[in-house]
SEGULUM-525765 format. One record per residue (C-alpha): residue number from 1; residue in one letter; chain; x, z, y. Coordinates in Angstrom, 2 decimals. Each point is the difference from the previous one (the first is absolute). Example, Ala and Ser with C-alpha at 12.3 -4.5 7.8 and 13.67 -1.06 7.14 Angstrom:
// residues 2
pos 1 code A unit A c1 12.30 c3 7.80 c2 -4.50
pos 2 code S unit A c1 1.37 c3 -0.66 c2 3.44
END
This chain:
// residues 106
pos 1 code X unit A c1 229.59 c3 314.30 c2 87.90
pos 2 code X unit A c1 -0.25 c3 1.63 c2 -3.40
pos 3 code X unit A c1 1.22 c3 -1.44 c2 -3.26
pos 4 code X unit A c1 -3.49 c3 -1.12 c2 -1.13
pos 5 code X unit A c1 -0.71 c3 -1.72 c2 3.32
pos 6 code X unit A c1 3.36 c3 -1.80 c2 -0.21
pos 7 code X unit A c1 -0.79 c3 -1.05 c2 -3.57
pos 8 code X unit A c1 -3.40 c3 -1.41 c2 1.04
pos 9 code X unit A c1 1.63 c3 -1.84 c2 2.92
pos 10 code X unit A c1 2.69 c3 -1.45 c2 -2.28
pos 11 code X unit A c1 -2.60 c3 -1.05 c2 -2.60
pos 12 code X unit A c1 -2.09 c3 -1.71 c2 2.70
pos 13 code X unit A c1 3.07 c3 -1.79 c2 1.27
pos 14 code X unit A c1 0.88 c3 -1.25 c2 -3.50
pos 15 code X unit A c1 -3.57 c3 -1.21 c2 -0.60
pos 16 code X unit A c1 0.01 c3 -1.80 c2 3.37
pos 17 code X unit A c1 3.32 c3 -1.68 c2 -0.85
pos 18 code X unit A c1 -1.39 c3 -1.16 c2 -3.37
pos 19 code X unit A c1 -3.16 c3 -1.41 c2 1.63
pos 20 code X unit A c1 2.06 c3 -1.86 c2 2.61
pos 21 code X unit A c1 2.32 c3 -1.41 c2 -2.69
pos 22 code X unit A c1 -2.99 c3 -1.24 c2 -2.05
pos 23 code X unit A c1 -1.56 c3 -1.60 c2 3.13
pos 24 code X unit A c1 3.26 c3 -1.80 c2 0.85
pos 25 code X unit A c1 0.34 c3 -1.22 c2 -3.60
pos 26 code X unit A c1 -3.61 c3 -1.33 c2 0.01
pos 27 code X unit A c1 0.51 c3 -1.83 c2 3.30
pos 28 code X unit A c1 3.22 c3 -1.53 c2 -1.31
pos 29 code X unit A c1 -1.75 c3 -1.08 c2 -3.22
pos 30 code X unit A c1 -2.99 c3 -1.57 c2 1.82
pos 31 code X unit A c1 2.00 c3 -1.88 c2 2.66
pos 32 code X unit A c1 0.94 c3 -3.53 c2 -1.10
pos 33 code X unit A c1 2.64 c3 -1.91 c2 1.95
pos 34 code X unit A c1 0.50 c3 -3.75 c2 0.17
pos 35 code X unit A c1 3.40 c3 -1.64 c2 -0.20
pos 36 code X unit A c1 1.55 c3 -3.28 c2 1.12
pos 37 code X unit A c1 -0.78 c3 -1.57 c2 -3.37
pos 38 code X unit A c1 -3.45 c3 1.50 c2 -0.55
pos 39 code X unit A c1 -2.94 c3 0.60 c2 2.29
pos 40 code X unit A c1 -3.41 c3 1.20 c2 -1.14
pos 41 code X unit A c1 -3.68 c3 -0.09 c2 0.84
pos 42 code X unit A c1 -1.90 c3 3.28 c2 -0.27
pos 43 code X unit A c1 -3.72 c3 -0.48 c2 -0.66
pos 44 code X unit A c1 -2.79 c3 2.49 c2 -0.52
pos 45 code X unit A c1 -1.14 c3 2.82 c2 2.28
pos 46 code X unit A c1 0.60 c3 -0.98 c2 3.62
pos 47 code X unit A c1 0.14 c3 -3.75 c2 -0.66
pos 48 code X unit A c1 2.99 c3 -2.22 c2 -0.56
pos 49 code X unit A c1 3.38 c3 0.84 c2 1.48
pos 50 code X unit A c1 2.96 c3 -2.36 c2 -0.27
pos 51 code X unit A c1 3.30 c3 1.88 c2 0.02
pos 52 code X unit A c1 3.04 c3 -2.20 c2 0.62
pos 53 code X unit A c1 2.29 c3 2.38 c2 1.87
pos 54 code X unit A c1 -0.45 c3 3.73 c2 -0.54
pos 55 code X unit A c1 -2.32 c3 1.76 c2 -2.37
pos 56 code X unit A c1 -3.45 c3 1.46 c2 -0.59
pos 57 code X unit A c1 -1.65 c3 2.84 c2 -1.85
pos 58 code X unit A c1 -1.53 c3 -1.16 c2 -3.27
pos 59 code X unit A c1 -2.48 c3 2.25 c2 -1.77
pos 60 code X unit A c1 -0.17 c3 -1.22 c2 -3.63
pos 61 code X unit A c1 -3.77 c3 0.47 c2 -0.41
pos 62 code X unit A c1 -1.05 c3 -1.35 c2 3.42
pos 63 code X unit A c1 2.51 c3 -2.84 c2 0.52
pos 64 code X unit A c1 1.33 c3 -2.98 c2 -1.92
pos 65 code X unit A c1 3.43 c3 -1.51 c2 0.71
pos 66 code X unit A c1 0.71 c3 -3.72 c2 -0.29
pos 67 code X unit A c1 3.74 c3 -0.75 c2 0.17
pos 68 code X unit A c1 1.12 c3 -3.12 c2 1.88
pos 69 code X unit A c1 3.36 c3 -1.64 c2 -0.75
pos 70 code X unit A c1 1.82 c3 -0.81 c2 3.26
pos 71 code X unit A c1 2.87 c3 -1.96 c2 -1.58
pos 72 code X unit A c1 0.27 c3 -3.72 c2 0.60
pos 73 code X unit A c1 -1.32 c3 -2.31 c2 -2.69
pos 74 code X unit A c1 1.16 c3 -3.50 c2 -0.85
pos 75 code X unit A c1 -2.33 c3 -2.84 c2 0.90
pos 76 code X unit A c1 0.80 c3 -3.42 c2 -1.39
pos 77 code X unit A c1 -1.67 c3 -3.11 c2 1.46
pos 78 code X unit A c1 -0.08 c3 -3.13 c2 -2.13
pos 79 code X unit A c1 -1.32 c3 -3.32 c2 1.24
pos 80 code X unit A c1 -2.21 c3 -1.97 c2 -2.34
pos 81 code X unit A c1 -2.34 c3 -2.93 c2 -0.04
pos 82 code X unit A c1 -3.34 c3 0.66 c2 -1.65
pos 83 code X unit A c1 0.03 c3 3.83 c2 0.33
pos 84 code X unit A c1 1.23 c3 0.29 c2 3.57
pos 85 code X unit A c1 -1.69 c3 1.68 c2 2.95
pos 86 code X unit A c1 -1.10 c3 -2.18 c2 2.89
pos 87 code X unit A c1 0.16 c3 1.52 c2 3.49
pos 88 code X unit A c1 -1.17 c3 -3.03 c2 1.90
pos 89 code X unit A c1 -0.36 c3 -3.54 c2 -1.16
pos 90 code X unit A c1 3.52 c3 -1.41 c2 -0.40
pos 91 code X unit A c1 1.66 c3 2.95 c2 1.82
pos 92 code X unit A c1 1.18 c3 2.48 c2 -2.63
pos 93 code X unit A c1 -0.45 c3 0.12 c2 -3.73
pos 94 code X unit A c1 1.66 c3 2.47 c2 -2.36
pos 95 code X unit A c1 -0.47 c3 2.13 c2 -3.13
pos 96 code X unit A c1 0.46 c3 3.75 c2 0.30
pos 97 code X unit A c1 1.03 c3 2.18 c2 -2.90
pos 98 code X unit A c1 0.82 c3 3.70 c2 0.34
pos 99 code X unit A c1 2.73 c3 1.37 c2 -2.24
pos 100 code X unit A c1 -0.68 c3 3.67 c2 -0.63
pos 101 code X unit A c1 2.81 c3 2.36 c2 -0.93
pos 102 code X unit A c1 0.11 c3 1.30 c2 -3.55
pos 103 code X unit A c1 -2.27 c3 2.95 c2 -0.63
pos 104 code X unit A c1 -2.51 c3 -0.77 c2 2.76
pos 105 code X unit A c1 -3.70 c3 -0.17 c2 -0.85
pos 106 code X unit A c1 -0.71 c3 -3.26 c2 1.86
END
């Protein structure tokens, strides 16, 4: 193996290493993982996919991500008279009011 052949081999090896590093970085950037506190729904190409445990590849142009909060929320039930819900006649009657945490959109 001459010096020029070794140089070409070394250059090819460096280019291959750079291409592999860029591919690994792109896969890491496009893979979105869910956590215990946050799941997500990926919509777009390929239909809807609900990801609760694990992850999925998300291509920014082809997919949309809808985050879902998995934390528990407070639910307060207040009984009332004129604004209560009737399940059956004379069986159960109550008002329901949901207390949302600060910063939520609902």
